[in-house]
N, C-alpha and C positions, 0 to 999 in steps of 0.2 A: 606566645610559644617561643621558647629559646631556640636560637639558630646555631648555638655552639655545637661543634662537632667533637666527637670523641677523639682523644689522642691516638695517633697511629701506633700500632703495636710495634714493640721493639724488634729490630731485625734479629732473627734467630741466630744463635751461636751454635756451631756444630764442631765435632772433632776435626782437627786438621793436623797434618804432620809438619815437621820442620821443613822437609823438602818442599811441600806445597807452599809454605810461607816464603821460602827463599825464591821459589819460582814466581810467586806473585810480586815480590819486591822487584825482581828484575823486569817483569812485565810492566809494572807501573812506572818504573824509572825510564824504560824505553819509550813508553807512551807519552810521558810528560816532557821529555827532553830529547830532541833529535841529536844532541851531541853524544848521547850514551850509545856505546857499541859494545857488544859481547863477542869475545873471541877466545878460542882454545881448541883443544883436540876433541873432536866428536861432539862439539856443543850444538851443531846445526841439526842435521836430519836425525841423528841418534838421540839428541837431547842430553848429552853428557852421560858418562858411565853410571851416574847416580840419578839421571833424569831430572836434574835441577833446571836445565834449560829446555825442557820438553815443550814443544809447540812454539817457541819464540821465533825460530827461523821461518816457520810457516806464516806467522802473524806479521813479522816485521821485515822479512826478506833476508837472504843470505849475505847481504852487504852489512847489515847491522847485527847479525848473529852469524859469525863466520867460522867455519871449520878451518883449522890451520894444520900445517905439517907437524909431525912429531918432533918438535924442536923448541924446547922451552925457552932457551936463550933468545931464539928468533921471535917467539911469541911476545915476550916481555920487551925485547928491543923494538919491535913494531909498535907496541903500546906506548913506549916512550915518545916515538915520533908522532904518534896520533895525538898524545896529550900536548906536545909542544905546539901543535897546530890547532889547539882549541877543542879537541874532542875529550870525552870522558870514557876511556876504555875500561871494561870490566873483564879481567883475564881469569880464566879458569885453569888451574894446574890439576891434572887428574887425581894425583895422590900427593901426599906430603913430600915423600922422598923424591918424587919426580920433579919437584921445584928446584932441586939443587943445581942443575945445569944453568938455571937462570940467575943464580946467586950473584954472579959478577955484575950483571945488568942492574940488579936490585941495589947492591951496595955502592957501586961506582957511579951510577947515574940516577936511578929513581930516588934514592935517599938523599942525594947530595945536590940535585939540580937547583932547588929553590935557594939553598944557601950559596951555591956557586954563582948564581945570578943576582944575589942580593935581593931576593924576593921578587924579581921581575918575571920569573918563569916558574910558576908552580906546575906540578905534575899531578893532576887529579886522576890517579890510577887506583882502581880497586883490584887487588890480587886475591882471588878466592882460592883457598887451599883446604881441601878436605884433609883432616888430620886425626891422629889418635888411633887407638886400638879398639878391641872389643868386637870386631867383626870376623875374626878368624882369618885375617889376612897374613901374608908372609912379610918378611922384614922390610921390603921396600914399599909396603902398602899400609904401614901402621905407625910411622914415626910421629913423634910429638916434637915439632921443630920450633916452638915458640921462642925459646931462649936465643936462637940465632937472630931473630927479627927484633925482639925487644932490646937487644944489645946494640942495635944499629940506630944512631941518632938520625932523625929525619923521617922515620916511619911511625905511623900509628898502627897499633896491633889490637884487634878486638876479636872476641869469640863469644857467640851466643850459646846459651844453654836451654832456652825455652823457645817455644814456637813464636810467641809474640816478639821476643828479642831478635829472632832470626830475621823477621821482617823489618823491624825498626832499625836495628843496627846496620843492616845491609843498605837500607835507604840512606841512612846517615853517612855511611862510608862512601857511597856513590856521589853524594852531594858535597863531600869534603874536597877542598882544594889541595889538601895534602894527601900523599899516597897512603893507602890503608892496606895492610895485610889482614885479610878477613879469614880467620881460621874457623872452619866448619867441622864440628865433631861428627865424624862419620857414623858412630854408633847411635847418634841421636837423630839421624835423618828421618827415621820412621817413628820417633816418639810422637805422641799425640797430646793435644790440649784443646780445650774449647776456645775457638778463635773465630772471629768474624772477618772474613776476607774482604767484605764490602765496607767494613768500618774498622780498619786496623787501628791499633793504638797510635797516638801521635809520635812522630819521629823525634827522638830526643838527641841532644848533642852527645858525641862520643866522650867518654871519660868519667862516667858515673857508675859506681858500684851500687848494689842493692842488697838489703837484708832479706833473704827468702824465708827465714824462720828465726824469730826472736828467741833468745835464751839468756840464762844468767850464769851458767857454770863455766863455759868456755866458748870460744869462737872458732868455728871451722871456716877457714878462708880458702876458697876454691874458685874454679872457673870451668867453662866448657863441659867436657864429657864427665868430669868428676862431680858435678853438682848432684845428679841423682843419687850417687852412692853416698854422698855426704848427708843428704836428706834422709836416706834410709838408715844411716848410722845414727843420726839424731833421734829417729824414732826408736831404734833399738836401745839407745842409751837410757831411755826412760826406765827400763828394767833395772838399771844400775843406780837409779836415782839422780842421773845427770840430766841437766837441762841445757842442751847445746844450741847455740846460735849458729846459723849457717849464712855466710855472706858470699854472694856471687859477684866476682869482680867485673865481669862483662868486658871491661877494657883493661888491657895490660899496659898500654901506652896510648893516651895519657893515663897515669895511675891515680886513683882516687884516694889520696892519703887521708883526706878529711874523714870520709865515711869509714875507712878501715880503722883509723886510729880511734875514732869515737866508739866503734864496736868493741875493740880490744880493751880500751880503758874501762868499759862497762863490765867486762867479765874478768879481766886480769890474767887471762890465759888464752893461748891461741895455738892452733895446729893448721899448717898450710898443707893442702892436699892437691896433687896433680899427677898426671900420668907420666910425664917425661922424667928422665933420669934425675936423681937428686943432686949429684955433684955439679955445681955451676948452673943449676936449673933456675927457673923462674922463682921457685920457692925460696932459694937462697937470698935473692934480692928482696922478696917480700918480707922474709924474716928479719933482714937487716933494717928495712925501713920501719917495721913495727917496733923493733928493739930501740932504734934511735928516737922514735917519737913517743913511745909508751913505757920507757924503761922504769920510771918511778911508779907505774901502775901495774907492772907485771909481777905476778906471784910465782911464776915458774918460767923457765926458758921457752922460747918459741920453738915448737917441734915441727918436723916435716914428715909427711907420708907421701912417697913418690915411687915411680918406677925404679927398678934396680939399675945400677950402673953397668949395663950390658947392652949389646945390640939387641934389637927387639927379638924375643924368642919365637919359636914355632907356635902355630895356633893352639896346639894342645897344652901348651904351658903358659899361655898369656894370662889365664885367670890367677896364676900365682904371682905374675909380674905386676899386674895392675893393682892400684889401691883398692882395698876391699873394706867391707864393714868391720871385719875382725881386726885388720891392721889399724884402721882409724880408731877403734875403741881401745886397742892396746896403747896407742899413743896418748889418748885422753887419760887412760889409767895411769900412765907414767907421769902425768902432771902432778899427781899426788896432792890433792887438796881435800879439805873437809867440805862436804856438800853444804851449800848455803841454804 
């Protein structure tokens, strides 16, 4: 009689939110490495304004999950000192625009310390910044500030758009010896996907883009909160006979030129989509890089669909300000090609 046993059933996957994945990433990092510390305004007993740190202070103590005063420059300045002494601080800025008071610390010290010390003193700091619109917030609660950070040499800048990437990219950020600005799309905190918290996807290195939807007609290049609207636009484009590819950058710095260029060379056309203002925004740099590397493969100029060049509008107007399916399809139509 055979003594072989039946294989164990696969662990069930169930819907999880991006907020839950981020919380699990922080919990796992704290459990695995005593050098990891979380600090910020209301991250302790309250669990953060978006509850991303919920339960961490109870589990790990208020020394490792620390409530701070309402002083962003002080929070990041303290994190610099912690990192210099061998810790791995994870800083939470409550909202995107609230991070601006800490900008001097970020530019003058966080971004420059490793270069200033000829590599002797890295600063493994993760700066979590909830960013973007779509939640009905007022102007100081809906900024898209990525262009400031990606223009600063010495910083890594990443932004997840899926539940799995929220976990994997945050774990990779915390493990990095370079400072990482981790931009969290607020409007996606409650987005759901089938994800197994007990068997999360392997942690991949920062700096790789991924094609979320293959296509032959044109490539939509996007990241963070604009990924869902690009996928929706790609579905709607089928009615026009367009087969749109959707590429999720995931990492703005380092930038995955290889994957982006391969995608655009395959379609010959590209539209860059993001929420932040168009002038001087991330899309301008992306369009320039694509043009430089794919010029002889392009059949039309690289176009951009972005937020308007205005301060963030009142909640009742933000749906007009943010990239929409109609605005994306209008840009695709302007590329003027014959369907392949």
